[in-house]
VOROVO-666139 format. One record per residue: residue in one letter; x, y, z of N, C-alpha, C, CB in turn. Coordinates in pm, whole numbers, plus 50000, padded with zeros to 5 digits. Glycine has a CB too. Example, Ala and Ser with C-alpha at 12.3 -4.5 7.8 and 13.67 -1.06 7.14 Angstrom:
REM VOROVO-666139
 code  n.c1  n.c2  n.c3 ca.c1 ca.c2 ca.c3  c.c1  c.c2  c.c3 cb.c1 cb.c2 cb.c3
    a 51319 49431 50780 51230 49550 50780 51320 49670 50780 51131 49553 50905
    s 51285 49775 50708 51367 49894 50714 51290 50003 50787 51408 49940 50572
This chain:
REM VOROVO-666139
 code  n.c1  n.c2  n.c3 ca.c1 ca.c2 ca.c3  c.c1  c.c2  c.c3 cb.c1 cb.c2 cb.c3
    m 50106 49893 50003 49967 49953 49957 50085 50128 49972 49772 49911 50107
    k 50059 50229 49901 50140 50324 49905 50105 50432 50017 50146 50372 49776
    l 50212 50485 50088 50136 50585 50203 50171 50731 50129 50215 50572 50393
    h 50067 50796 50242 50080 50954 50190 50179 51017 50243 49967 51043 50217
    p 50287 51133 50145 50357 51189 50268 50321 51267 50432 50417 51271 50206
    v 50429 51277 50441 50434 51368 50580 50491 51502 50537 50538 51299 50709
    i 50403 51636 50597 50458 51771 50597 50555 51773 50714 50344 51884 50611
    g 50669 51799 50739 50699 51797 50839 50759 51924 50848 50757 51694 50869
    l 50686 52020 50947 50750 52120 50990 50886 52152 51042 50691 52145 51053
    v 50935 52215 51013 51114 52250 51096 51090 52390 51094 51297 52203 50994
    g 51207 52406 51259 51268 52563 51238 51278 52561 51390 51158 52708 51155
    k 51325 52685 51435 51332 52701 51591 51206 52742 51676 51434 52806 51620
    s 51229 52702 51754 51115 52743 51944 51059 52875 51879 51243 52800 52163
    k 50941 52929 51874 50864 53014 51811 50873 53081 51731 50831 53066 51854
    a 50958 52997 51636 50888 53020 51496 50771 52994 51418 50945 52984 51432
    g 50678 52963 51527 50532 52929 51499 50509 52789 51413 50467 53055 51416
    k 50534 52711 51421 50489 52609 51386 50389 52550 51418 50549 52555 51394
    s 50347 52563 51498 50214 52515 51597 50091 52550 51572 50218 52560 51728
    t 50131 52736 51546 50016 52780 51526 49968 52817 51349 50017 52897 51622
    l 50057 52772 51284 50061 52783 51122 49997 52655 51100 50219 52797 51040
    m 50044 52524 51176 49937 52387 51177 49780 52385 51233 50006 52276 51270
    k 49775 52477 51283 49632 52487 51368 49538 52565 51205 49650 52634 51565
    e 49588 52695 51166 49586 52757 51026 49545 52673 50928 49710 52805 50983
    v 49664 52576 50895 49628 52475 50785 49574 52357 50820 49733 52440 50710
    l 49499 52306 50960 49430 52227 50938 49322 52246 50900 49429 52174 51002
    r 49252 52380 50931 49144 52443 50866 49112 52423 50726 49159 52566 50882
    a 49199 52461 50627 49225 52492 50532 49240 52423 50477 49280 52548 50522
    v 49287 52308 50483 49330 52157 50361 49248 52029 50426 49547 52097 50360
    p 49109 52049 50410 49041 51935 50424 49128 51805 50401 48929 51942 50335
    g 49112 51685 50509 49137 51604 50548 49294 51547 50550 49055 51553 50504
    l 49346 51710 50605 49520 51666 50672 49492 51659 50747 49650 51731 50684
    q 49561 51556 50843 49558 51487 51024 49681 51568 51036 49580 51275 51073
    v 49694 51522 51174 49829 51542 51269 49855 51440 51306 49831 51622 51387
    i 50012 51450 51268 50049 51308 51368 50135 51391 51455 50145 51151 51288
    k 50049 51297 51584 50054 51334 51722 50185 51323 51783 49964 51259 51797
    s 50275 51398 51824 50379 51287 51973 50345 51231 52044 50454 51328 52075
    i 50393 51150 52111 50392 51083 52249 50430 51121 52306 50423 50993 52282
    t 50456 51234 52411 50527 51291 52525 50488 51224 52688 50489 51453 52517
    t 50556 51272 52693 50603 51214 52915 50571 51338 52964 50823 51168 52990
    r 50602 51438 52910 50548 51607 53001 50381 51593 53015 50587 51796 52877
    g 50400 51711 53103 50261 51755 53170 50203 51830 53028 50279 51878 53331
    w 50058 51833 53078 49980 51921 53046 50073 52106 53051 49849 51887 53157
    r 50013 52154 52949 50130 52306 52960 49959 52432 53014 50250 52372 52700
    e 49966 52497 53057 49904 52614 53092 49841 52651 52937 50017 52730 53166
    n 49672 52645 52930 49589 52711 52812 49659 52593 52654 49646 52938 52801
    e 49668 52494 52766 49702 52418 52612 49603 52318 52535 49830 52325 52629
    e 49597 52395 52439 49474 52296 52422 49448 52142 52380 49409 52351 52339
    d 49359 52126 52407 49289 51960 52427 49410 51887 52409 49158 51899 52302
    d 49439 51775 52315 49547 51704 52291 49569 51699 52079 49510 51538 52386
    l 49562 51816 52097 49608 51851 51898 49699 51789 51874 49661 52003 51833
    f 49874 51838 51999 49945 51793 51893 50045 51651 51977 50042 51940 51819
    y 50002 51636 52132 50066 51496 52136 49956 51435 52227 50236 51485 52201
    h 49963 51333 52273 49907 51218 52312 50024 51243 52458 49914 51065 52184
    f 49949 51248 52556 50059 51231 52661 50021 51125 52740 50084 51353 52749
    t 50115 51029 52751 50134 50923 52896 50257 50907 52982 50118 50777 52856
    s 50232 50815 53053 50331 50768 53153 50512 50715 53126 50251 50649 53203
    r 50559 50773 53171 50699 50766 53152 50763 50583 53167 50765 50879 53280
    e 50674 50532 53251 50687 50341 53199 50601 50366 53070 50589 50184 53333
    a 50542 50383 53028 50429 50319 52942 50506 50364 52784 50242 50400 52981
    f 50599 50479 52791 50647 50535 52675 50775 50453 52697 50652 50702 52661
    e 50840 50392 52800 50967 50312 52798 50958 50131 52784 51039 50353 52941
    h 50819 50104 52790 50770 50013 52721 50807 49998 52543 50634 50034 52755
    k 50734 50156 52519 50692 50127 52386 50832 50130 52308 50576 50236 52330
    i 50951 50235 52387 51051 50180 52369 51133 50022 52325 51067 50217 52449
    a 51116 49957 52435 51161 49831 52415 51102 49717 52302 51149 49785 52537
    q 50945 49799 52286 50881 49670 52227 50944 49733 52040 50648 49654 52269
    g 51075 49899 52048 51050 49911 51873 50929 49997 51821 51017 49756 51807
    d 50829 50057 51894 50728 50117 51830 50754 50235 51765 50635 50135 51907
    f 50837 50286 51845 50850 50413 51749 50924 50440 51640 50883 50504 51806
    t 50921 50533 51581 51014 50561 51441 51092 50642 51433 50960 50590 51334
    v 51110 50701 51538 51190 50786 51600 51148 50916 51752 51230 50851 51471
    w 51241 50902 51822 51212 50902 51969 51314 51014 51995 51235 50751 52057
    m 51285 51100 52146 51396 51212 52232 51400 51209 52316 51401 51331 52240
    e 51494 51253 52416 51454 51260 52505 51540 51410 52568 51460 51124 52560
    h 51421 51480 52621 51466 51594 52590 51421 51694 52742 51396 51636 52433
    a 51494 51792 52803 51435 51835 52937 51424 51726 53018 51302 51900 52929
    g 51446 51588 53016 51408 51469 53140 51202 51468 53055 51438 51571 53398
    n 51193 51428 52947 51063 51418 52933 51088 51364 52780 50971 51560 52965
    y 51062 51254 52730 51046 51166 52642 50934 51262 52480 50965 51022 52747
    y 50970 51223 52383 50910 51300 52250 50898 51129 52148 51059 51462 52164
    g 50774 51125 52097 50791 51012 51983 50718 51019 51962 50821 50893 51976
    y 50698 50938 51760 50638 50907 51718 50585 50771 51697 50662 50958 51667
    d 50492 50711 51682 50468 50560 51687 50436 50539 51543 50345 50505 51793
    r 50511 50431 51514 50526 50416 51331 50364 50350 51271 50686 50265 51281
    t 50310 50245 51422 50220 50231 51352 50083 50350 51304 50190 50128 51411
    i 50103 50448 51463 49982 50592 51429 49998 50655 51318 49986 50721 51528
    v 50143 50667 51253 50180 50772 51178 50133 50640 51052 50360 50856 51203
    r 50134 50510 51014 50111 50446 50919 49953 50456 50928 50180 50315 50920
    d 49957 50487 51006 49747 50394 50942 49693 50574 50973 49606 50186 51140
    i 49710 50689 50967 49755 50808 50936 49778 50800 50760 49891 50838 51032
    l 49889 50775 50739 49931 50789 50618 49818 50768 50526 50038 50707 50595
    a 49787 50602 50527 49717 50509 50431 49645 50548 50402 49680 50407 50447
    q 49558 50705 50450 49399 50755 50477 49470 50863 50399 49310 50786 50656
    s 49582 50973 50435 49556 51120 50432 49714 51156 50447 49442 51184 50563
    l 49734 51272 50426 49853 51329 50395 49833 51400 50586 49855 51452 50220
    g 49942 51394 50611 49995 51390 50778 50056 51515 50779 50113 51261 50833
    i 50076 51593 50900 50159 51690 50948 50212 51721 51072 50116 51772 50923
    c 50340 51757 51113 50341 51729 51220 50489 51862 51273 50353 51549 51227
    a 50528 51868 51377 50633 51996 51368 50762 51850 51424 50588 52189 51519
    i 50841 51880 51378 51008 51783 51378 51092 51881 51391 51064 51688 51229
    t 51189 51823 51481 51337 51921 51493 51376 51819 51312 51497 51871 51708
    e 51520 51857 51340 51556 51889 51161 51637 51732 51211 51687 52086 51081
    d 51736 51684 51301 51814 51590 51346 51694 51460 51382 51907 51655 51477
    k 51592 51454 51350 51464 51392 51371 51407 51387 51217 51365 51481 51484
    a 51387 51499 51194 51325 51416 51048 51445 51395 50946 51193 51520 50954
    l 51581 51376 50952 51663 51289 50887 51606 51141 50918 51813 51311 50934
    e 51580 51081 51047 51558 51006 51077 51417 50953 51055 51601 51019 51161
    f 51309 51042 51044 51165 51004 51054 51217 50961 50903 51019 51130 51094
    a 51260 51004 50785 51248 51008 50664 51316 50886 50611 51292 51128 50617
    q 51404 50832 50706 51433 50666 50685 51284 50567 50662 51520 50604 50847
    e 51214 50620 50707 51121 50496 50706 50961 50527 50659 51120 50432 50863
    f 50932 50721 50691 50835 50750 50615 50857 50841 50477 50751 50804 50701
    l 50796 50880 50400 50854 50990 50302 50758 51144 50347 50821 50930 50109
    l 50907 51204 50410 50903 51320 50457 50884 51382 50385 50977 51360 50511
    k 50818 51566 50376 50830 51657 50341 50807 51776 50394 50796 51644 50272
    a 50975 51818 50417 51047 51881 50470 51027 52027 50445 51151 51834 50446
    i 50959 52111 50551 50898 52326 50520 51032 52378 50575 50712 52425 50660
    k 51056 52442 50611 51144 52514 50693 51044 52655 50781 51280 52571 50578
    i 51015 52672 50840 50952 52774 50872 51073 52873 50961 50817 52724 50951
    v 51059 53005 50948 51184 53068 50968 51105 53224 50974 51314 53033 50832
    p 51146 53260 51136 51051 53367 51256 51094 53478 51149 51119 53398 51469
    e 51031 53592 51115 51031 53726 51128 50984 53826 51225 50988 53753 51046
    g 51088 53855 51319 51017 53937 51433 51011 53867 51510 50896 53994 51423
    g 50962 53888 51658 50930 53803 51745 51058 53758 51850 50872 53694 51665
    n 51172 53864 51845 51284 53784 51882 51255 53808 52059 51452 53847 51804
    e 51200 53904 52109 51135 53896 52223 51095 53840 52281 51085 53926 52237
    m 50986 53774 52235 50928 53669 52269 51024 53524 52292 50829 53662 52170
    r 51081 53511 52161 51223 53404 52189 51325 53415 52273 51303 53391 52088
    e 51347 53515 52283 51405 53575 52384 51368 53474 52548 51342 53741 52375
    a 51245 53565 52592 51180 53489 52698 51191 53400 52698 51082 53488 52721
    f 51107 53301 52648 51071 53196 52608 51273 53064 52647 50997 53248 52413
    y 51360 53117 52553 51460 53144 52595 51512 53099 52771 51450 53275 52558
    a 51524 53208 52755 51523 53275 52920 51453 53141 53071 51372 53453 52903
    t 51311 53096 53065 51280 53061 53111 51293 52894 53012 51191 53145 53157
    h 51370 52833 52962 51374 52696 52869 51525 52650 52886 51334 52726 52689
    p 51609 52659 52958 51755 52639 52939 51794 52480 52861 51827 52652 53100
    g 51856 52548 52780 51922 52467 52659 51867 52470 52532 51926 52333 52685
    r 51762 52528 52564 51693 52562 52415 51722 52639 52279 51599 52620 52441
    k 51761 52775 52324 51856 52842 52278 51952 52775 52177 51915 52885 52382
    e 52041 52714 52281 52168 52585 52226 52127 52476 52142 52234 52495 52352
    a 51984 52401 52188 51961 52308 52118 51847 52345 51982 51920 52208 52218
    d 51825 52462 51952 51788 52557 51811 51897 52585 51744 51723 52700 51835
    e 52014 52626 51754 52142 52674 51703 52220 52551 51668 52219 52765 51805
    k 52210 52423 51724 52292 52298 51693 52159 52219 51579 52343 52190 51871
    r 52077 52235 51616 51982 52197 51478 51946 52221 51364 51904 52197 51482
    e 52024 52347 51354 51967 52454 51268 52121 52436 51170 51922 52635 51362
    k 52247 52367 51246 52305 52324 51132 52308 52189 51066 52410 52352 51149
    v 52143 52108 51099 52177 51973 50994 52067 52036 50934 52169 51782 51041
    h 52159 51962 50799 52120 52008 50669 52025 51867 50587 52279 52057 50582
    i 51875 51941 50582 51768 51832 50529 51758 51849 50405 51630 51833 50584
    p 51650 51788 50309 51662 51804 50142 51504 51879 50248 51671 51626 49971
    l 51451 51988 50167 51318 52053 50181 51250 52108 50064 51328 52157 50269
    a 51085 52047 50135 51007 52076 50029 50988 52229 49962 50891 52028 50071
    g 51013 52312 50078 50983 52401 50057 51020 52529 50189 50862 52365 50016
    y 51010 52661 50168 51115 52801 50263 50988 52912 50275 51294 52898 50139
    l 50923 52917 50417 50853 53004 50405 50883 53092 50529 50727 52957 50382
    v 50819 53217 50483 50918 53359 50572 50747 53330 50689 50954 53611 50435
    n 50825 53330 50843 50657 53380 50936 50627 53516 50988 50637 53300 51085
    s 50587 53636 50929 50618 53761 50990 50517 53744 51126 50586 53901 50880
    f 50519 53812 51180 50530 53829 51341 50407 53969 51330 50735 53877 51418
    a 50450 54011 51203 50376 54158 51203 50220 54106 51168 50449 54285 51066
    p 50164 54250 51133 50015 54228 51105 50018 54179 50941 49917 54385 51136
    g 49939 54070 50988 49884 54004 50854 50015 53931 50835 49831 54115 50715
    g 50087 53897 50896 50202 53801 50830 50206 53639 50879 50354 53869 50872
    k 50104 53618 50972 50049 53464 51029 49939 53415 50872 49920 53490 51228
    e 49916 53521 50808 49825 53507 50704 49864 53425 50588 49792 53628 50661
    e 49977 53549 50576 50046 53532 50459 50124 53400 50433 50132 53637 50453
    a 50173 53357 50572 50255 53285 50606 50149 53131 50552 50306 53323 50772
    t 50042 53156 50642 49953 52990 50616 49931 52992 50490 49792 52956 50693
    a 49843 53078 50400 49817 53110 50239 49975 53026 50150 49813 53334 50213
    a 50065 53058 50174 50143 52958 50169 50200 52852 50180 50165 52965 50176
    l 50209 52835 50288 50215 52677 50329 50073 52575 50265 50212 52673 50523
    v 49952 52685 50289 49834 52600 50198 49895 52577 50061 49677 52690 50176
    l 49958 52668 50026 49967 52651 49844 50102 52512 49852 50049 52862 49730
    l 50231 52519 49946 50293 52448 49927 50211 52289 49950 50401 52493 49995
    i 50137 52274 50097 50090 52140 50066 49972 52079 49984 50074 52098 50169
    e 49938 52196 49931 49845 52142 49770 49947 52089 49653 49750 52298 49682
    k 50050 52173 49647 50170 52105 49550 50182 51974 49609 50329 52186 49550
    i 50217 51936 49725 50314 51821 49795 50135 51709 49752 50390 51866 50041
    a 50076 51763 49784 49929 51615 49745 49917 51633 49620 49740 51626 49816
    e 49928 51718 49566 49868 51713 49421 49967 51589 49306 49883 51902 49353
    t 50110 51624 49398 50230 51509 49395 50218 51399 49393 50305 51502 49478
    k 50167 51400 49462 50110 51272 49569 49992 51212 49416 49991 51356 49780
    k 49949 51250 49381 49860 51190 49309 49862 51146 49186 49785 51244 49312
    g 49967 51224 49127 50014 51203 48976 50104 51105 48988 50079 51327 48900
């Protein structure tokens, strides 16, 4: 069975990947989120489980031992990963979309067709620096991942100026439609 590709949004912390994912989910019929399974707790004001499936550390470690993940990582004392069976089930039906780090995108692409789109923030530096101040190690991790070279299906700027999100969303929708048309051909 031929699987649909995964749209993998890559970029530094607070580039707007999750925001853009929410927007394109409304605009692209049939697009499904590939949720990361994580052991981290819910964050304040976090919407349902749109991007994450929350689980215990023990359950996650069991899945690691079983070889259930296509990729997984430990960050800031928490695990994050993509369950290959869930990914395969989604991609059998439709295009999938997820946010993924550049280094894990390379691993993911060994098993599934990944179309990486780089999200580059324009503005929002004060917000990002405040985030880095409260999340030790994230700035260095972002800088390290920025040096990983991955094949890109697209590149777009997400401006934090008025109208920037709408422009980035429109551009992302066009890229996704182009990828979907390629799949049909």
